[in-house]
RODO-2510 file (C-alpha; in nm, 4 decimals, decimal comma):
residues 84
     n   res          X          Y          Z
     1     m    -0,8727    -5,8144     2,7528
     2     a    -1,1383    -5,5904     2,9045
     3     d    -1,0758    -5,2233     2,9745
     4     d    -0,9934    -5,1887     3,3444
     5     g    -1,1209    -4,8293     3,3603
     6     g    -0,7832    -4,6837     3,4563
     7     l    -0,7087    -4,8928     3,7615
     8     c    -0,3596    -4,9426     3,8990
     9     a    -0,2191    -5,2696     4,0358
    10     s    -0,3964    -5,2142     4,3692
    11     s    -0,7307    -5,1907     4,1819
    12     q    -0,7614    -4,8276     4,2822
    13     p    -0,8275    -4,5533     4,0255
    14     l    -0,5107    -4,3984     3,8852
    15     r    -0,4449    -4,0487     4,0146
    16     v    -0,2232    -3,8469     3,7864
    17     p    -0,1872    -3,4864     3,9085
    18     g    -0,0355    -3,3455     3,5897
    19     p     0,0464    -3,4325     3,2332
    20     v     0,1138    -3,8031     3,2031
    21     s     0,4345    -3,7560     3,0076
    22     a     0,5862    -3,5269     3,2728
    23     s     0,4817    -3,7638     3,5521
    24     a     0,6174    -4,0619     3,3617
    25     q     0,9497    -3,8883     3,2998
    26     d     0,9783    -3,7948     3,6682
    27     l     0,8831    -4,1482     3,7685
    28     l     1,1481    -4,3011     3,5427
    29     a     1,4145    -4,0572     3,6613
    30     r     1,3368    -4,1333     4,0246
    31     l     1,3409    -4,5081     3,9616
    32     d     1,6814    -4,4701     3,7939
    33     a     1,8059    -4,2708     4,0940
    34     l     1,6711    -4,5346     4,3305
    35     a     1,8424    -4,8108     4,1320
    36     e     2,1728    -4,6232     4,1585
    37     r     2,1221    -4,5803     4,5343
    38     v     2,0593    -4,9550     4,5675
    39     r     2,3844    -5,0278     4,3799
    40     e     2,5748    -4,7904     4,6082
    41     a     2,4141    -4,9394     4,9211
    42     r     2,5032    -5,2880     4,8031
    43     a     2,8643    -5,1838     4,7466
    44     a     2,8758    -5,0402     5,0984
    45     a     2,7231    -5,3591     5,2411
    46     e     2,9820    -5,5689     5,0578
    47     t     3,2575    -5,3493     5,2016
    48     i     3,1105    -5,3999     5,5492
    49     a     3,0964    -5,7768     5,4877
    50     e     3,4652    -5,7672     5,3966
    51     g     3,5351    -5,6347     5,7451
    52     d     3,5391    -5,2567     5,6978
    53     p     3,2819    -5,1085     5,9360
    54     t     3,3628    -4,7532     5,8220
    55     a     3,1292    -4,8151     5,5251
    56     l     2,8349    -4,8034     5,7679
    57     a     2,8199    -4,4252     5,7289
    58     e     2,7961    -4,4586     5,3500
    59     l     2,5292    -4,7268     5,3835
    60     d     2,3318    -4,5062     5,6227
    61     a     2,3490    -4,2130     5,3808
    62     e     2,2338    -4,4299     5,0892
    63     v     1,9433    -4,5719     5,2896
    64     d     1,8345    -4,2183     5,3854
    65     a     1,8519    -4,1142     5,0202
    66     m     1,6522    -4,4216     4,9160
    67     a     1,3829    -4,3333     5,1697
    68     g     1,3564    -3,9906     5,0088
    69     e     1,3285    -4,1411     4,6606
    70     v     1,0617    -4,3872     4,7761
    71     a     0,8650    -4,1029     4,9376
    72     a     0,8851    -3,9058     4,6124
    73     l     0,7688    -4,2094     4,4153
    74     k     0,4782    -4,2519     4,6551
    75     a     0,3828    -3,8875     4,6052
    76     i     0,3925    -3,9298     4,2270
    77     s     0,1672    -4,2324     4,2483
    78     g    -0,0816    -4,0300     4,4512
    79     g    -0,0286    -4,2244     4,7689
    80     g     0,1524    -3,9697     4,9802
    81     p     0,2319    -3,6057     5,0418
    82     a     0,3859    -3,4132     4,7552
    83     g     0,7367    -3,2766     4,7904
    84     a     0,8486    -3,5455     5,0327
***
């Protein structure tokens, strides 16, 4: 396999603002947090499907938190503003 010259999946050059290990650890931690948020959102959606609309507030909070995690992931990948 030929060396891709440090390109990411979008064929753009990788942009790593700091030490790779620190960025990778932050990336993994944020992905874990996002996975937990997805589990919580799914549980809320299942509660809503069972007929309890009060879980909408929990779902809304989880979706807001997921948006924050996705923004942070985007910043880590170099595709968005830092600290989002």
